[in-house]
N, C-alpha and C positions, 0 to 999 in steps of 0.2 A: 433225463432231459434237462435242458437248460431254461432258465426263465427268459421271458422277453426282455429286451433292453430297457433300462430304466436309469433315471438320474439318481444319484446318491448324495444325500446331505447328512452332515454330522454337526448339528448346531451346538453352540456353546452355552445357550441359555434357553430358558422356558419361553421367553418372548420370541426368540428366533424360531423355535419349534411351532409356536402358535401362528406366527406370520407365514411359515411355509404351509401349514395346514389350511390357513385361510385363502392362500393364493390358488390352490387347486384341491379343494376338499374332496372331490369325488375321485380324483386320480392319485391320491397320496395315501401311503400306508406308513405307519410308524413301526419301527423295529425296537423291540425290548430285548427279550432273550433270543428270539428268532427260531426256536425249535418247532413252533407251529406255523409261522408265516412262511419261512423259507421253503419247506417241503411243498406247500401249496403253490408257491411261485414256480418251483421247479417242474411241477405237474401242469403248470399254466392254468390252474383253477382260479388263481388270482394273478392279475397282470397290472400292477400299479405303474404309472408313468414315473412316479417319484417315491423314493424310499427315504424316510427321515429316521436316522439312527439316534436313539435316545441315550447312548452309552455315556455321553459327557454330562448327563443330568443326574448321574447316580448320586452325586454329592448333595443334590437338592431333593430328589424324589425317592431315595432309598433310606428308610428310617422306620423305627418303632418307638412311639412315644406314648407315655401315659396321658389319658385325656378323660376327665370327669369320671374316674373310676373304671373306664374302659381303655381302649387303645386307638391311636391313630397310626395307620401303617401306610407308608409311601408306596406308590404304585410300582416303583422299580425295586422294591425289596424282594430278594430272591427267595426261593423255596428253602435253600439251605439256611438263610438268615432266619426265616420263620421257625425252622426246625430247631435251631440252636439258641434263639433269643430267650433269655430268662423271663422276661415280662410275658411273652407269648406263652411259654410253658406254664407259668404260674396262673395266668388269667384264663387262657383258652387252650388247655392242653390238647383238645381235639384238633385245633389248627396246626400245632406243632407236630403232632403225630401224623396227620394226613400229609403235610408238606414233606415230612421225612420219608414217606413211603412212595412218593412219586418217582417213577422212572429210576435213574441211576444218579450217581454223585455228579457227573458232568452236567446232566440236565438240571439238577437241583441247584448247581452253582450259577447257572445262566438263566433259567426260567424265572419269571417274576409273577407275583400275585396279580398285578394290574394287567399284565399281558394275558394271563389265564382268563381273567374275568372278561376282558374286552374281546378276546378271541371267541369266547362263548361256544366252545366245543361241546356238543350234546353229551359227550362221555367224559368231560373233565371232572377232576375231583374237587378242586377248591370252589367252584360255583355252588355246589350243594352245601358245603360246610359254611360258607359265608352267608348263603341263604338261611340256613338254620340258625345262625348267630344274629340274624336280623340286622345286618350292616346297613350303613348309609354310605353311598359312594359320592365322591367329589370330582366334578369335571370342570375344566376350564376351557375357554376359547378367547378369541379377541373381543367378544362381547361381554366377558366377565365369567364369574364362577357360579355354579349351581350344585345343589345336592340332590341325589336321587335315591329313594329307598330301594333296597335291593329287590323288593318284591315287584318292582316295575322295570327292572333293568334288562332282564332277559326277554327278548321278543320272539325269537325263533332260532333255528340252528344257525350259528355263526352270525347272529344279528342281535344287537343291543339297542338300547334307547339313546345311546350317544349320537348326537347330531353331527352332521358334516362339519369339520373344523374343530370339534371338541376333542379333548384329551383327558383320559381318566388319570387323576393325579394322586388320590388318596382314598383309603378305606377306613371308615370310622366304625368301631365296634362298641356297642353300648356296654355299660358295666354289667358283669355277670349277676344274675339275680341270686339272692340267698337260697341255699339248699337247692342248687341246680347242678346238673351234669349233662355233658354232651359226649357223643361218640360217633364214629364213622365206621361203617362196615362195607366192605367192597368185595365183589366177585371180580377178580382181575382177569382180563383177557390174556391167555398164555403167550401170545405173540407180541402184541402191542403194549401190554401193561395198562391200557385204559380200562375204565370201569365198564364191564358188561352191565353191571348194576352197581350203584353206589348209594348208600343211604346214610344221611347225617341226621341224627336225632338229638333233640334237646328237651329235657324235662326239668321243670322247677316244681318243688313240693311245697304245700302249705304247712301250717303248724300241725295239722292233724294227719300229715302224711299223704294227703290226696294230691292229685296232679293239679297244680295251679296253672301251669303253662306247658303246652306241648307244641313243639315244632318238628316236623318230619319233612326233610328235603331230600329229593331223589334225582340222581343223574344217571345217564346211560339208557334210560327207558323211553323217554319221549323226545321230541324235537328240541326241547330246552329243559333245564332243570326246573323242577316244580315242587311246590309244597303239597303234600298229601293231606288235604284239608279234612277229608272224611275220617282219616286215621286220627288226626289231631282232635277232631270233635269227639270221637269215641273215647279219648283219653281224658279230656279236660273235665275236672271235677270227680274223676273216678278214683277208686283205690287201685294202685298199681300192682295188681297181682300178675302172676305169669299168665293166667287165662285172659286177663284184661289186655295185656300187651299183645298176646297172640290174636285176639279178636280185633284189636285195632290194626295190627299189621295186615290183617286180611283185606283191609280197605286201601292198601297202599297204591293200588293202580286204578282205583275208581275214577271213572271219567277220562281215562288216558288210553290212547291206542298205542300199545307197546311197539317199539321198533322191532324189525325182523331183519336178520342178515344170515350169512352163511354159518355163523357160529351158533346163533340162538334164534329159535323161532319166537314169535310173539307170545305163544303159550308158555314156553320155557322161560322167557325173560320175565313174564308176569309172576311165575312161580318163584323165580329167584328173588324178585323184588319183595314179595311177602316174607320169604325166609330171612333176607338180610335186613328188612325193616324190624322184624322181631329181634334179631341179634343186636342191632344198633340200639333199639329201645332198652333192651335188658342191660346193656353196658352203661347207657346213660342213666338209667335208674340207679344202678349200683353206685355210680359216682355221686348222684344227687343225695342218696341216702348216707353217703360217707362224708358229705360236705359239712 
C-alpha cells in the first residue's frame, strides 16, 4: 500500500522544526530513522498531513557526552553509534549490547534512540533498557524545554507523555551506582526480531553484598514497558542467591495482563517473562559482583 498524500519538510534548524510542529501539532509527524513510522504510514494506520524530516539536525541532536558521571545522549544518536561508542560501552554496556542486537546493520545505521522511545512500540528493546537505567528525557517546544522521568514517559501502546508540538531531544542517564550491573535478556520473535519478551535488569549491591537497588523493566508483555515492582521489592535488601532471583522473577508479571497473539498465548508469554527475568537478573548480578 501507499501512504496518504502528505507535505514533506526538511528544516535546517531546531527552531524551524519546532515552528512546524507548533503550526499543526495534531497533524504533523517527525521522521528520525523512519523504520517504524513509514511502515505504519504505508498501512495507513498513521496518516499525518505533514512529515518533518529531522535528518538535517543530526549535527545538533546526534551525540554522546559525559554528564555528571553519567551520559547525555542526543535523540538522533543511532543504534550503531550506541553500539560502538566507547563511553556507552564503558558506563552502560547493557545499552551498547542491546543496541547492537537490534535488527540488522542497515536498521542500526538509521534507527535512533529518540525515535525508538518516542514511537513507544510495546515490543521495542530500548524502552525497557532506558527504563531500567532510570533515565530522564528532555523535550522542547516553542514554549520551552522540560525534563520528564522515564517512569512517567510511556502512557500506552505507541503513546507517550510528549505533548502536541513537543520534540524529544535528549536522554540523560545518571551515573552508574558503585557495585552495580545491568543486563538485557530477550526472547526474539523469529520473523520480526522484536521482543516477544524482553527483560532489562539492574542490580546494585551494598557493602555486605545484599541488593541495595533493583530495577526490572519489561517489554513485549503489556501495552507499554513497565517496571516489575513486585519483583524489585522481593530483591531489595535480600541476599542475591539463585533461589532469591528465581523467587523474585516469579513476580515479573504481577498485576499485568500479558498480551496474546498468534505466536504466544498470554500464559506462554507470562512463562517466558519469568524465565527471562531470572536470566537477566543472573547476568546483572554477575556484573555487579565483578564491578
